[in-house]
FIBA-263408 format. One record per residue (C-alpha): x, y, z; residue number from 1; residue in one letter. Coordinates in nm, 2 decimals. Layout:
<sites>
[site [X Y Z] NUM "A"];
...
</sites>
This chain:
<sites>
[site [0.00 0.00 0.00] 1 "X"];
[site [0.13 0.34 -0.10] 2 "X"];
[site [0.21 0.60 0.18] 3 "X"];
[site [-0.05 0.85 0.28] 4 "X"];
[site [0.04 1.19 0.43] 5 "X"];
[site [0.35 1.40 0.36] 6 "X"];
[site [0.67 1.23 0.26] 7 "X"];
[site [0.92 1.24 0.55] 8 "X"];
[site [1.26 1.31 0.41] 9 "X"];
[site [1.60 1.31 0.57] 10 "X"];
[site [1.89 1.49 0.41] 11 "X"];
[site [2.26 1.41 0.46] 12 "X"];
[site [2.48 1.70 0.35] 13 "X"];
[site [2.36 2.06 0.36] 14 "X"];
[site [2.57 2.20 0.08] 15 "X"];
[site [2.43 2.38 -0.22] 16 "X"];
[site [2.21 2.10 -0.34] 17 "X"];
[site [2.11 2.00 0.01] 18 "X"];
[site [1.99 2.35 0.08] 19 "X"];
[site [1.81 2.37 -0.25] 20 "X"];
[site [1.63 2.04 -0.17] 21 "X"];
[site [1.53 2.18 0.17] 22 "X"];
[site [1.40 2.50 0.03] 23 "X"];
[site [1.20 2.33 -0.25] 24 "X"];
[site [1.05 2.10 0.01] 25 "X"];
[site [0.95 2.40 0.22] 26 "X"];
[site [0.77 2.54 -0.08] 27 "X"];
[site [0.59 2.21 -0.16] 28 "X"];
[site [0.27 2.08 0.00] 29 "X"];
[site [0.37 1.71 0.01] 30 "X"];
[site [0.72 1.68 0.14] 31 "X"];
[site [0.86 1.75 0.49] 32 "X"];
[site [1.23 1.75 0.58] 33 "X"];
[site [1.24 1.60 0.93] 34 "X"];
[site [1.62 1.58 0.98] 35 "X"];
[site [1.94 1.71 0.83] 36 "X"];
[site [2.28 1.56 0.90] 37 "X"];
[site [2.58 1.78 0.84] 38 "X"];
[site [2.91 1.85 1.01] 39 "X"];
[site [2.84 2.22 1.01] 40 "X"];
[site [2.72 2.41 1.32] 41 "X"];
[site [2.34 2.48 1.31] 42 "X"];
[site [2.38 2.85 1.32] 43 "X"];
[site [2.61 2.84 1.02] 44 "X"];
[site [2.38 2.61 0.82] 45 "X"];
[site [2.09 2.85 0.89] 46 "X"];
[site [2.30 3.15 0.79] 47 "X"];
[site [2.39 2.99 0.46] 48 "X"];
[site [2.03 2.89 0.38] 49 "X"];
[site [1.91 3.24 0.47] 50 "X"];
[site [2.17 3.40 0.25] 51 "X"];
[site [2.04 3.22 -0.06] 52 "X"];
[site [1.66 3.24 -0.04] 53 "X"];
[site [1.44 3.53 -0.14] 54 "X"];
[site [1.24 3.53 0.19] 55 "X"];
[site [1.50 3.45 0.45] 56 "X"];
[site [1.26 3.55 0.73] 57 "X"];
[site [1.06 3.23 0.66] 58 "X"];
[site [1.35 3.01 0.78] 59 "X"];
[site [1.44 3.04 1.15] 60 "X"];
[site [1.67 2.86 1.38] 61 "X"];
[site [1.51 2.73 1.71] 62 "X"];
[site [1.79 2.56 1.91] 63 "X"];
[site [1.89 2.27 1.69] 64 "X"];
[site [1.58 2.29 1.47] 65 "X"];
[site [1.55 2.46 1.13] 66 "X"];
[site [1.19 2.59 1.12] 67 "X"];
[site [0.97 2.72 0.84] 68 "X"];
[site [0.59 2.76 0.81] 69 "X"];
[site [0.55 2.40 0.70] 70 "X"];
[site [0.78 2.18 0.91] 71 "X"];
[site [1.07 2.16 1.16] 72 "X"];
[site [1.39 1.98 1.07] 73 "X"];
[site [1.63 1.86 1.34] 74 "X"];
[site [1.99 1.95 1.26] 75 "X"];
[site [2.24 1.68 1.36] 76 "X"];
[site [2.61 1.76 1.36] 77 "X"];
[site [2.71 1.43 1.21] 78 "X"];
[site [2.95 1.35 0.92] 79 "X"];
[site [2.92 0.98 0.85] 80 "X"];
[site [2.61 0.77 0.75] 81 "X"];
[site [2.68 0.51 1.01] 82 "X"];
[site [2.64 0.77 1.29] 83 "X"];
[site [2.30 0.90 1.19] 84 "X"];
[site [2.00 0.75 1.37] 85 "X"];
[site [1.74 0.78 1.10] 86 "X"];
[site [1.50 0.54 1.27] 87 "X"];
[site [1.41 0.79 1.55] 88 "X"];
[site [1.29 1.03 1.28] 89 "X"];
[site [1.07 0.78 1.10] 90 "X"];
[site [1.20 0.89 0.76] 91 "X"];
[site [1.05 0.75 0.43] 92 "X"];
[site [1.37 0.82 0.24] 93 "X"];
[site [1.71 0.97 0.29] 94 "X"];
[site [1.88 1.18 0.02] 95 "X"];
[site [2.25 1.16 0.05] 96 "X"];
[site [2.35 1.50 -0.09] 97 "X"];
[site [2.71 1.49 0.03] 98 "X"];
[site [2.85 1.37 -0.30] 99 "X"];
[site [3.10 1.17 -0.09] 100 "X"];
[site [2.93 0.85 0.02] 101 "X"];
[site [2.86 0.69 -0.31] 102 "X"];
[site [2.95 0.33 -0.24] 103 "X"];
[site [2.72 0.04 -0.14] 104 "X"];
[site [2.87 0.02 0.21] 105 "X"];
[site [2.78 0.38 0.29] 106 "X"];
[site [2.43 0.34 0.14] 107 "X"];
[site [2.38 0.02 0.35] 108 "X"];
[site [2.48 0.22 0.66] 109 "X"];
[site [2.18 0.45 0.60] 110 "X"];
[site [1.95 0.15 0.56] 111 "X"];
[site [2.09 -0.02 0.87] 112 "X"];
[site [2.02 0.30 1.07] 113 "X"];
[site [1.65 0.31 0.98] 114 "X"];
[site [1.63 0.47 0.63] 115 "X"];
[site [1.38 0.25 0.42] 116 "X"];
[site [1.55 0.39 0.10] 117 "X"];
[site [1.85 0.60 0.02] 118 "X"];
[site [1.88 0.82 -0.28] 119 "X"];
[site [2.22 0.95 -0.41] 120 "X"];
[site [2.23 1.30 -0.56] 121 "X"];
[site [2.52 1.19 -0.77] 122 "X"];
[site [2.63 0.88 -0.96] 123 "X"];
[site [2.74 0.58 -0.76] 124 "X"];
[site [3.08 0.42 -0.77] 125 "X"];
[site [2.94 0.06 -0.76] 126 "X"];
[site [2.62 -0.12 -0.81] 127 "X"];
[site [2.28 0.03 -0.70] 128 "X"];
[site [1.93 -0.10 -0.75] 129 "X"];
[site [1.84 0.17 -1.00] 130 "X"];
[site [1.95 0.50 -1.16] 131 "X"];
[site [1.63 0.70 -1.22] 132 "X"];
[site [1.63 1.00 -1.45] 133 "X"];
[site [1.29 1.18 -1.45] 134 "X"];
[site [1.17 1.24 -1.80] 135 "X"];
[site [1.32 0.92 -1.92] 136 "X"];
[site [1.29 0.61 -1.71] 137 "X"];
[site [1.06 0.70 -1.41] 138 "X"];
[site [0.83 0.41 -1.51] 139 "X"];
[site [1.10 0.16 -1.43] 140 "X"];
[site [1.09 0.21 -1.05] 141 "X"];
[site [0.99 -0.09 -0.84] 142 "X"];
[site [0.90 -0.14 -0.47] 143 "X"];
[site [1.21 -0.35 -0.42] 144 "X"];
[site [1.45 -0.07 -0.50] 145 "X"];
[site [1.63 0.05 -0.18] 146 "X"];
[site [1.96 0.19 -0.31] 147 "X"];
[site [1.89 0.45 -0.58] 148 "X"];
[site [2.07 0.72 -0.77] 149 "X"];
[site [1.92 1.01 -0.95] 150 "X"];
[site [2.23 1.05 -1.16] 151 "X"];
[site [2.40 1.39 -1.15] 152 "X"];
[site [2.30 1.73 -1.30] 153 "X"];
[site [2.53 1.66 -1.60] 154 "X"];
[site [2.41 1.30 -1.64] 155 "X"];
[site [2.05 1.41 -1.64] 156 "X"];
[site [2.10 1.69 -1.89] 157 "X"];
[site [2.30 1.46 -2.12] 158 "X"];
[site [2.05 1.18 -2.10] 159 "X"];
[site [1.76 1.41 -2.17] 160 "X"];
[site [1.93 1.56 -2.48] 161 "X"];
[site [2.03 1.22 -2.62] 162 "X"];
[site [1.69 1.06 -2.55] 163 "X"];
[site [1.51 1.35 -2.72] 164 "X"];
[site [1.73 1.33 -3.03] 165 "X"];
[site [1.73 0.95 -3.05] 166 "X"];
[site [1.35 0.93 -3.04] 167 "X"];
[site [1.35 1.08 -3.39] 168 "X"];
[site [1.70 1.01 -3.54] 169 "X"];
[site [1.96 0.73 -3.52] 170 "X"];
[site [2.28 0.83 -3.35] 171 "X"];
[site [2.60 0.65 -3.45] 172 "X"];
[site [2.83 0.78 -3.18] 173 "X"];
[site [2.92 1.10 -3.00] 174 "X"];
[site [3.10 1.29 -2.73] 175 "X"];
[site [3.01 1.53 -2.45] 176 "X"];
[site [3.21 1.79 -2.27] 177 "X"];
[site [3.05 1.96 -1.98] 178 "X"];
[site [3.19 2.31 -1.92] 179 "X"];
[site [3.13 2.30 -1.55] 180 "X"];
[site [3.14 2.55 -1.27] 181 "X"];
[site [3.40 2.47 -1.01] 182 "X"];
[site [3.29 2.24 -0.73] 183 "X"];
[site [3.32 2.24 -0.35] 184 "X"];
[site [3.59 1.97 -0.35] 185 "X"];
[site [3.83 2.19 -0.56] 186 "X"];
[site [4.08 2.42 -0.39] 187 "X"];
[site [4.07 2.79 -0.47] 188 "X"];
[site [4.45 2.80 -0.44] 189 "X"];
[site [4.70 2.55 -0.57] 190 "X"];
[site [4.70 2.27 -0.32] 191 "X"];
[site [4.80 1.91 -0.34] 192 "X"];
[site [4.48 1.71 -0.41] 193 "X"];
[site [4.37 1.38 -0.56] 194 "X"];
[site [4.54 1.43 -0.90] 195 "X"];
[site [4.77 1.67 -1.07] 196 "X"];
[site [4.52 1.89 -1.25] 197 "X"];
[site [4.27 1.91 -0.97] 198 "X"];
[site [4.56 2.03 -0.74] 199 "X"];
[site [4.55 2.36 -0.93] 200 "X"];
[site [4.35 2.67 -0.84] 201 "X"];
[site [3.98 2.64 -0.94] 202 "X"];
[site [3.95 3.02 -0.93] 203 "X"];
[site [4.23 3.07 -1.18] 204 "X"];
[site [4.22 2.78 -1.43] 205 "X"];
[site [4.03 2.58 -1.68] 206 "X"];
[site [4.09 2.23 -1.55] 207 "X"];
[site [4.03 1.93 -1.77] 208 "X"];
[site [3.86 1.65 -1.58] 209 "X"];
[site [3.71 1.31 -1.64] 210 "X"];
[site [3.34 1.25 -1.62] 211 "X"];
[site [3.16 0.93 -1.52] 212 "X"];
[site [2.84 0.97 -1.72] 213 "X"];
[site [2.97 0.74 -2.00] 214 "X"];
[site [3.02 0.45 -1.75] 215 "X"];
[site [2.65 0.46 -1.65] 216 "X"];
[site [2.48 0.58 -1.96] 217 "X"];
[site [2.39 0.23 -2.07] 218 "X"];
[site [2.18 0.17 -1.76] 219 "X"];
[site [1.95 0.46 -1.86] 220 "X"];
[site [1.98 0.45 -2.24] 221 "X"];
[site [2.08 0.09 -2.34] 222 "X"];
[site [2.08 0.16 -2.71] 223 "X"];
[site [2.37 0.42 -2.66] 224 "X"];
[site [2.58 0.21 -2.44] 225 "X"];
[site [2.96 0.25 -2.52] 226 "X"];
[site [2.88 0.50 -2.80] 227 "X"];
[site [2.91 0.83 -2.61] 228 "X"];
[site [3.24 0.95 -2.46] 229 "X"];
[site [3.22 1.21 -2.18] 230 "X"];
[site [3.47 1.47 -2.05] 231 "X"];
[site [3.46 1.78 -1.83] 232 "X"];
[site [3.62 2.12 -1.81] 233 "X"];
[site [3.59 2.29 -1.47] 234 "X"];
[site [3.60 2.66 -1.52] 235 "X"];
[site [3.63 2.96 -1.28] 236 "X"];
[site [3.25 3.02 -1.27] 237 "X"];
[site [3.05 2.96 -0.95] 238 "X"];
[site [2.71 2.86 -1.09] 239 "X"];
[site [2.58 2.76 -1.43] 240 "X"];
[site [2.71 2.48 -1.66] 241 "X"];
[site [2.71 2.42 -2.03] 242 "X"];
[site [2.67 2.09 -2.21] 243 "X"];
[site [2.87 2.07 -2.53] 244 "X"];
[site [2.75 1.76 -2.73] 245 "X"];
[site [2.88 1.64 -3.07] 246 "X"];
[site [2.69 1.36 -3.24] 247 "X"];
[site [2.75 1.16 -3.55] 248 "X"];
[site [2.41 1.10 -3.71] 249 "X"];
[site [2.34 0.80 -3.93] 250 "X"];
[site [2.13 1.01 -4.17] 251 "X"];
[site [2.34 1.28 -4.35] 252 "X"];
[site [2.01 1.46 -4.44] 253 "X"];
[site [1.96 1.58 -4.08] 254 "X"];
[site [2.02 1.95 -4.04] 255 "X"];
[site [2.03 2.22 -3.78] 256 "X"];
[site [1.66 2.30 -3.79] 257 "X"];
[site [1.57 1.93 -3.77] 258 "X"];
[site [1.75 1.90 -3.44] 259 "X"];
[site [1.61 2.23 -3.31] 260 "X"];
[site [1.25 2.12 -3.39] 261 "X"];
[site [1.30 1.79 -3.22] 262 "X"];
[site [1.42 1.97 -2.90] 263 "X"];
[site [1.13 2.22 -2.91] 264 "X"];
[site [0.90 1.92 -2.93] 265 "X"];
[site [1.09 1.76 -2.64] 266 "X"];
[site [1.04 2.07 -2.43] 267 "X"];
[site [0.66 2.04 -2.48] 268 "X"];
[site [0.66 1.67 -2.41] 269 "X"];
[site [0.88 1.70 -2.10] 270 "X"];
[site [0.75 2.04 -1.97] 271 "X"];
[site [0.93 2.15 -1.66] 272 "X"];
[site [1.22 1.91 -1.72] 273 "X"];
[site [1.34 2.02 -2.06] 274 "X"];
[site [1.33 2.38 -2.18] 275 "X"];
[site [1.44 2.56 -2.50] 276 "X"];
[site [1.60 2.90 -2.52] 277 "X"];
[site [1.60 3.10 -2.85] 278 "X"];
[site [1.80 3.39 -2.71] 279 "X"];
[site [2.18 3.42 -2.70] 280 "X"];
[site [2.22 3.35 -2.33] 281 "X"];
[site [2.53 3.30 -2.11] 282 "X"];
[site [2.59 3.10 -1.80] 283 "X"];
[site [2.46 3.34 -1.54] 284 "X"];
[site [2.12 3.35 -1.73] 285 "X"];
[site [2.05 2.99 -1.63] 286 "X"];
[site [2.09 3.05 -1.26] 287 "X"];
[site [1.75 2.99 -1.10] 288 "X"];
[site [1.62 2.78 -1.39] 289 "X"];
[site [1.46 2.45 -1.26] 290 "X"];
[site [1.48 2.26 -1.59] 291 "X"];
[site [1.73 1.98 -1.60] 292 "X"];
[site [1.82 2.09 -1.95] 293 "X"];
[site [1.78 2.42 -2.12] 294 "X"];
[site [1.86 2.36 -2.49] 295 "X"];
[site [2.02 2.64 -2.68] 296 "X"];
[site [1.89 2.66 -3.04] 297 "X"];
[site [2.16 2.92 -3.14] 298 "X"];
[site [2.43 2.67 -3.05] 299 "X"];
[site [2.33 2.40 -3.30] 300 "X"];
[site [2.57 2.37 -3.59] 301 "X"];
[site [2.65 2.11 -3.86] 302 "X"];
[site [3.00 2.01 -3.97] 303 "X"];
[site [3.05 1.79 -4.27] 304 "X"];
[site [2.78 1.55 -4.37] 305 "X"];
[site [2.69 1.37 -4.05] 306 "X"];
[site [2.82 1.56 -3.75] 307 "X"];
[site [2.61 1.80 -3.55] 308 "X"];
[site [2.71 2.00 -3.24] 309 "X"];
[site [2.46 2.11 -2.98] 310 "X"];
[site [2.46 2.32 -2.66] 311 "X"];
[site [2.25 2.29 -2.35] 312 "X"];
[site [2.25 2.48 -2.02] 313 "X"];
[site [2.18 2.36 -1.66] 314 "X"];
[site [2.24 2.43 -1.30] 315 "X"];
[site [2.20 2.24 -0.97] 316 "X"];
[site [1.85 2.37 -0.89] 317 "X"];
[site [1.70 2.15 -1.17] 318 "X"];
[site [1.87 1.85 -1.02] 319 "X"];
[site [1.74 1.93 -0.67] 320 "X"];
[site [1.39 1.95 -0.81] 321 "X"];
[site [1.43 1.61 -0.98] 322 "X"];
[site [1.55 1.45 -0.66] 323 "X"];
[site [1.22 1.54 -0.50] 324 "X"];
[site [1.04 1.40 -0.80] 325 "X"];
[site [1.22 1.07 -0.75] 326 "X"];
[site [1.13 1.08 -0.38] 327 "X"];
[site [0.76 1.12 -0.48] 328 "X"];
[site [0.79 0.83 -0.73] 329 "X"];
[site [0.90 0.60 -0.45] 330 "X"];
[site [0.65 0.72 -0.20] 331 "X"];
[site [0.39 0.55 -0.42] 332 "X"];
[site [0.59 0.22 -0.40] 333 "X"];
[site [0.53 0.04 -0.07] 334 "X"];
[site [0.83 -0.15 0.06] 335 "X"];
[site [0.79 -0.53 0.03] 336 "X"];
[site [0.70 -0.70 0.35] 337 "X"];
[site [1.00 -0.87 0.50] 338 "X"];
[site [0.97 -1.25 0.53] 339 "X"];
[site [0.95 -1.38 0.89] 340 "X"];
</sites>
């Protein structure tokens, strides 16, 4: 039997996406955040949230509770999944928004501590029950799923673009480079990090980086498995990302306007998830846009007989909105009864 009443959500990690999830939940009518786990002090977490929202007075701090007109969320100064007692909050799902705990062992720790399901805000590093991308495979969810990923902002944008094009035209192969804002795990000064390039200043450099989307693409779009290469360039921009996709099409007759018309139709079909912009925008113009993909018709060009290059914009707000949509999908899926 599906759950009745508001969805009780736990969040681990109150960084940018965690705060966006919380604020979107506060603006909803069907989701309550009941607990937030983060190593930060409650007063600092509240301060960061208030600095980002348009009506900061709606969010107050009462002791260790973050309070808004719809619900109260207990703030727990905790850094590891195995330390968080989700059972005492009766959560329906936990969103791990840290970006750090992407392995099955960490996800299992959430489950062992009382989370019926755990949803990663990024791609996993090993097997999960399902990767769910709203707008593409939301019909695939099952009640048995407990370890779930919603992909990443880049993965979602890429999958939506590829699916929209492949519904009308056959793709031979392609490549994607995300021109990505710098991330919280990069240093603003040169500092010895996990690899050579990522040890350089994020504020001063364009930093080539790998991207994992190609490793998981086949689970969402099986027909394109091993046919799309992915790469990243982290640039000195705080928010707003650009998807640069080059596809080799099987049919040489496909032109720029054919692609643009397909994407306009996709925006109608996937309203609120895919959008189209006809104006010559730049990265700051996408900030605050809750689509997972904002396709840029002015960026479509054709080279040679079969190669077409496309651009699409996105930011983390769209991904935060999709995470809540995945939570809603699973709220309709009652957990299987354990065998006695």
